[in-house]
C-alpha positions in Angstrom: 135.9 98.5 101.0 137.5 100.9 98.6 135.3 103.8 99.6 136.4 107.2 100.8 134.8 110.6 101.4 134.8 113.2 98.6 136.1 116.6 99.3 133.5 119.1 100.6 131.1 120.7 99.8 129.6 117.5 98.3 127.1 116.5 101.0 124.0 115.8 99.0 122.3 112.4 99.7 121.5 111.9 96.0 123.3 109.3 93.9 125.3 110.0 90.8 127.9 108.3 88.6 130.8 109.7 86.8 132.4 108.1 83.8 136.1 108.6 83.7 138.5 107.4 81.0 139.9 104.7 83.3 136.9 103.4 85.3 133.5 104.2 86.4 132.9 105.7 89.9 129.7 105.4 91.8 128.9 108.3 94.3 126.3 108.5 97.0 126.6 111.5 99.3 130.3 111.8 100.3 131.0 108.2 99.5 132.8 107.1 96.4 133.0 103.5 95.1 134.8 101.9 92.3 133.2 98.8 90.9 135.3 96.6 93.2 134.3 98.7 96.2 130.6 98.6 95.3 130.8 94.8 94.9 132.4 94.5 98.4 129.7 96.7 99.8 127.0 94.6 98.2 128.5 91.4 99.6 128.6 92.7 103.1 125.0 94.0 103.0 123.7 90.9 101.4 125.5 88.6 103.9 123.8 90.6 106.7 120.5 90.3 105.0 120.9 86.5 104.6 121.4 86.2 108.4 118.6 88.6 109.2 116.1 86.8 106.9 117.0 83.4 108.5 116.6 85.0 112.0 113.3 86.7 111.4 111.7 83.6 109.9 111.8 82.0 113.3 109.3 84.2 115.1 106.9 84.6 112.1 106.6 80.9 111.6 106.7 79.8 115.2 104.2 82.1 117.0 100.9 81.2 115.1 101.6 77.5 115.3 102.7 77.5 118.9 99.8 79.6 120.0 97.4 77.2 118.3 99.1 74.4 120.1 98.5 76.0 123.5 94.8 76.6 122.5 94.9 80.4 122.0 91.9 82.0 120.3 92.0 83.3 116.7 91.8 86.9 118.0 94.8 86.4 120.2 96.8 84.9 117.4 95.9 88.0 115.2 96.9 90.4 117.9 100.2 88.7 118.8 101.3 88.3 115.2 100.8 91.9 114.3 99.0 94.4 116.6 101.9 94.6 119.1 104.3 95.5 116.3 101.9 98.3 115.3 101.7 99.8 118.8 105.5 100.1 119.2 105.9 101.5 115.7 103.3 104.2 116.2 104.5 105.2 119.6 108.3 105.3 118.9 109.1 105.2 115.2 108.3 108.9 114.4 110.8 110.3 117.0 113.3 107.5 116.4 113.4 108.2 112.7 114.0 111.9 113.3 116.6 111.1 116.0 118.5 108.9 113.5 118.3 111.5 110.8 119.9 114.1 113.1 122.3 111.8 114.9 126.0 112.2 114.2 128.9 110.0 115.3 132.2 108.7 114.1 130.4 105.5 112.9 127.6 107.5 111.1 123.9 108.0 111.9 122.5 104.5 111.3 125.1 101.9 112.3 125.2 103.0 116.0 121.5 102.1 116.3 122.2 98.7 114.7 125.0 98.0 117.2 122.7 98.7 120.1 119.5 96.9 119.1 121.0 93.8 117.5 121.9 92.1 120.8 118.6 93.2 122.3 116.4 91.8 119.6 118.4 88.5 119.7 117.8 88.3 123.4 114.1 88.8 122.9 113.9 85.9 120.4 115.8 83.6 122.7 113.3 84.5 125.5 110.4 83.7 123.3 111.9 80.2 122.6 112.3 79.6 126.4 109.0 81.2 127.4 107.4 77.9 128.6 110.4 77.0 130.7 110.6 80.5 132.2 106.9 80.5 132.9 107.1 77.1 134.6 109.9 78.1 136.8 108.2 81.4 137.7 104.9 79.6 138.4 106.5 77.0 140.7 108.7 79.5 142.5 106.4 82.5 142.8 102.9 82.6 141.3 101.6 79.3 142.5 101.9 80.6 146.1 100.9 84.3 145.4 98.0 83.7 142.9 96.8 80.1 143.0 94.0 80.9 140.5 96.5 81.8 137.8 96.9 78.9 135.3 100.3 78.0 133.9 99.0 78.3 130.4 97.9 81.8 131.1 101.3 82.7 132.5 102.9 81.3 129.4 100.7 83.6 127.2 101.6 86.6 129.4 105.3 86.0 129.1 105.0 85.4 125.4 103.2 88.7 125.0 106.0 90.4 127.0 108.8 88.9 125.0 107.0 89.4 121.6 106.4 93.1 122.4 110.1 93.4 123.3 111.1 91.7 120.0 108.8 93.9 118.0 110.2 97.1 119.6 113.9 96.3 119.0 113.2 94.7 115.6 111.3 97.9 114.6 114.4 100.0 115.2 116.7 97.5 113.5 114.6 97.0 110.3 114.1 100.7 109.8 117.7 101.7 110.6 118.9 99.1 108.1 116.6 100.4 105.4 117.8 103.9 106.0 121.4 102.7 105.9 120.7 101.3 102.4 119.5 104.6 101.1 122.6 106.3 102.6 125.3 104.0 101.3 123.9 102.5 98.1 124.1 104.6 94.9 120.6 105.4 93.6 121.4 104.4 90.0 121.9 100.8 91.0 119.3 100.7 93.8 116.6 98.7 92.1 119.0 96.0 91.0 120.5 95.9 94.5 117.1 95.6 96.1 116.4 92.6 93.7 119.6 90.9 94.9 118.6 91.8 98.5 115.3 90.0 97.9 117.0 87.0 96.2 119.3 86.5 99.2 116.3 86.8 101.5 114.4 84.1 99.5 117.4 81.8 99.5 117.7 82.3 103.2 114.0 81.6 103.7 114.2 78.5 101.6 117.1 77.1 103.6 115.2 77.9 106.8 112.0 76.1 105.5 113.9 73.0 104.4 116.4 72.7 107.2 114.7 74.2 110.3 110.9 74.7 109.9 110.0 71.0 110.3 111.6 71.0 113.8 110.5 74.5 114.9 108.0 73.1 117.5 109.9 70.1 118.6 113.2 71.9 119.0 112.1 75.5 119.7 114.8 76.2 122.3 117.7 75.0 120.2 116.5 76.8 117.1 115.9 80.2 118.8 119.2 80.1 120.6 121.3 78.8 117.7 119.8 81.0 115.0 119.9 84.0 117.3 123.7 83.5 118.0 124.4 83.0 114.3 122.6 86.3 113.4 124.2 88.2 116.2 127.7 87.4 115.0 127.1 87.9 111.3 125.2 91.2 111.6 127.7 92.8 114.0 130.5 91.9 111.6 128.6 93.5 108.8 128.1 96.7 110.8 131.8 96.8 111.4 132.7 96.5 107.7 130.1 98.9 106.2 131.1 102.6 106.4 128.8 105.6 106.3 129.9 108.9 104.7 129.7 112.4 106.1 126.4 114.2 106.6 125.4 117.9 106.8 125.2 119.2 110.3 121.8 118.6 112.0 119.6 121.3 113.4 120.8 123.0 116.6 119.4 121.3 119.7 117.6 124.4 120.9 115.7 124.6 117.6 114.3 121.0 117.8 110.7 120.7 118.7 109.5 118.7 121.7 108.2 115.1 121.5 104.5 116.0 121.1 105.2 118.8 118.6 107.5 116.4 116.7 104.5 114.0 116.4 102.3 116.8 115.1 104.9 117.9 112.5 105.6 114.3 111.5 102.0 113.4 110.7 101.1 116.8 109.2 104.1 116.7 106.8 103.5 113.0 105.8 99.8 113.5 105.0 99.7 117.0 103.7 100.4 116.2 100.0 97.7 114.0 98.4 100.3 112.2 96.2 102.1 110.8 99.3 98.8 110.3 101.1 97.5 108.0 98.3 100.7 106.0 98.4 100.3 105.4 102.1 96.7 104.3 101.6 97.7 101.9 98.8 100.5 100.5 101.0 98.2 100.1 104.0 95.4 98.3 102.1 97.9 95.9 100.5 99.5 95.2 103.9 96.1 94.5 105.4 95.3 92.1 102.6 98.6 90.1 102.9 100.1 90.5 106.4 96.9 90.1 108.4 96.0 87.0 106.4 99.5 85.4 106.8 98.8 83.6 110.1 95.5 82.2 108.9 96.8 81.1 105.5 99.3 79.0 107.6 96.3 77.5 109.5 94.5 77.0 106.2 97.4 74.9 105.0 97.8 72.9 108.2 94.1 72.5 109.3 91.9 72.9 106.3 94.1 71.1 103.8 95.7 68.8 106.4 99.3 69.2 105.3 102.0 68.1 107.7 105.1 70.1 108.7 107.3 68.4 106.1 104.9 69.1 103.3 104.4 72.7 104.3 108.2 73.2 104.7 108.9 71.8 101.2 106.1 73.7 99.5 107.0 77.0 101.1 110.7 76.4 100.4 109.9 75.9 96.6 108.0 79.2 96.8 111.2 80.9 98.1 113.2 79.4 95.2 110.7 80.8 92.7 110.9 84.1 94.4 114.7 84.1 94.1 114.4 83.4 90.4 111.8 86.1 89.8 113.5 89.0 91.7 116.3 89.9 89.4 114.2 90.2 86.2 111.6 92.2 88.1 114.4 94.5 89.4 115.6 95.0 85.9 112.0 95.9 84.8 111.7 98.4 87.7 114.9 100.1 86.5 114.0 100.0 82.8 110.3 100.7 83.0 109.3 101.9 86.5 108.5 100.4 89.9 105.0 102.0 89.6 104.1 99.9 86.7 105.4 96.8 88.4 103.5 97.6 91.6 100.2 98.1 89.8 100.5 94.8 87.9 101.4 93.1 91.2 98.1 94.3 92.9 96.1 92.8 90.0 98.1 89.6 90.3 97.4 89.4 94.0 93.7 89.8 93.4 93.7 87.0 90.9 95.8 84.8 93.3 93.4 85.3 96.2 90.4 84.3 94.1 92.2 81.3 92.7 93.1 80.0 96.2 89.5 80.4 97.3 87.8 78.7 94.4 90.4 76.1 93.1 92.8 75.0 95.9 91.4 71.9 97.6 94.4 69.7 98.4 98.2 69.3 98.4 98.6 69.2 94.6 96.5 72.3 93.8 98.0 74.2 96.7 101.5 73.3 95.4 100.7 74.5 91.9 99.0 77.7 93.2 102.0 78.5 95.5 104.4 78.2 92.6 102.3 80.3 90.2 101.2 83.1 92.5 104.5 83.6 94.2 105.3 86.1 91.4 102.7 88.8 92.3 103.9 88.8 95.9 107.5 89.2 94.8 106.5 92.0 92.4 104.7 93.9 95.1 107.4 93.5 97.7 110.2 94.7 95.3 108.1 97.3 93.5 106.7 99.0 96.5 110.2 99.3 98.1 111.7 100.6 95.0 108.8 102.9 94.5 109.4 104.4 98.0 113.1 104.9 97.2 112.1 106.8 94.1 109.1 108.8 95.2 110.0 110.1 98.6 112.1 113.3 98.9 115.7 112.8 99.7 115.6 115.6 102.3 113.0 113.7 104.4 113.5 110.1 103.3 113.8 108.7 106.8 110.7 110.4 107.9 108.5 109.4 104.9 110.0 105.9 104.8 109.2 105.4 108.4 105.7 106.6 107.7 105.0 103.5 105.7 105.6 101.5 108.9 103.8 103.9 111.2 100.6 104.0 109.1 100.9 100.3 108.1 101.4 99.1 111.7 98.6 101.4 112.9 96.3 99.8 110.5 97.6 96.3 111.5 96.5 96.9 115.1 92.9 96.9 114.0 93.3 94.7 111.0 94.8 91.8 113.0 92.0 92.1 115.5 89.3 92.3 112.8 90.5 89.3 110.9 90.6 87.3 114.1 87.0 88.3 114.7 86.2 87.5 111.1 87.7 84.0 111.5 85.7 83.4 114.6 82.5 84.7 112.8 83.0 82.2 110.0 83.7 79.4 112.5 87.4 79.0 111.7 86.7 78.3 108.0 90.2 79.4 107.0 89.5 79.3 103.3 87.5 82.5 103.9 90.7 84.4 104.5 91.3 84.6 100.7 88.0 86.6 100.3 89.5 89.1 102.8 92.6 89.4 100.7 90.7 89.7 97.4 88.5 92.5 98.8 91.5 94.5 100.0 93.4 94.0 96.8 90.4 95.4 94.9 90.2 98.5 97.2 94.0 99.2 96.8 93.7 99.5 93.0 91.9 102.9 93.3 94.5 104.9 95.3 97.3 103.2 93.2 95.7 104.8 90.1 95.9 108.2 91.9 99.6 107.6 92.8 100.3 106.9 89.1 98.5 110.0 88.0 100.4 112.1 90.6 103.7 110.6 89.5 103.0 111.7 86.0 102.1 115.2 87.1 105.4 115.6 88.9 107.5 114.6 86.0 107.0 110.9 85.4 109.8 108.5 84.6 112.4 111.0 83.2 111.8 114.3 85.0 110.3 113.3 88.4 110.8 115.9 91.2 109.6 114.8 94.6 107.2 117.4 96.1 108.1 118.7 99.6 105.5 119.6 102.2 
């Protein structure tokens, strides 16, 4: 990959570039890339992201539709599509993030985690796809004789819960370790543009999934879960083999590390001590509640309220992915040239306008199609802007810890948010159009802490002289 360690003592995780007379060199930590080496790195990381985006689309699209097919309640749909992920993130991510920061091996501190969890998360998805068959076999062989009152449908839901929790746990480790790997191997000076390409590839992958796979996700769930899982497993492991990490400073001595409970206390105290970061976490959480919690019920709004069939939904969502792919690169350029904070603030305003437009004006296939095309951009802007904002704002010394804090606090909020939106949908008698009022209210609330984040950013140096505060 044309990358090699620099001579010590260069061990800082910050990115820099050196202009020589012959060519430009890009440095990150102890890694050094020529333009060719950087291009090869990007190709491997983007190829892995393509496979991952295709893979992750299966569970997100399948679970709400399948649960509705087996007559699950709105509250259960909300819990299973988000709350389980929140539980495993809160319980395990704080210590896993610190473990990864301090881990050292010949393969680095991130890639070993990816090697271990990738087969496990694939196995969990395959189990989700075969849950009805596993439940039927278990019911006939065991439970029908031991607990005759247990219905087969109940057993299916129990197994789905078990496999989904397993998926969320291993996927939590995988997603976060992958994100930390990006910070460790991608030079900061090209980070925003890389993230834009990252999102473009994800959008292309999502579009292909929606066009080629989504219409068959219920009728061919076993084949899709097994086939996509195998594809992802092979591609992602090959990527891990070809991406190399640099050298890191020695971690703390083992006898100086705090215990598990003390680690939790230190983790939350440091993440929340500085108001600047605290406001960023609040903004992120409110936006997450307004979009992720609503996701399952916007799918049901499309299928049940508007009456669109699977082919129509697949085509419309796929075109949204195409628009996303076209929007990411110019937005990445704006993040680099202006700032991700300006992009993120504008995105929140756009999401508020989008939610109100869906509520008042979308009444059928044509209006939904138009709105989906127009209001893809605010979602794209927030996804890219918030990720680039985290890369810029969080201190390099504790990036893994603060970056994982977005997931810990976000998933903690989703535990309650997914339950509350399920109750809200029951309260409005499954009028799925009302989900857009939920999104509009939370977008409005998130504007206020975002203003405080912007003010804090200016106080700590702004676009040219920013210095990340440390707790």
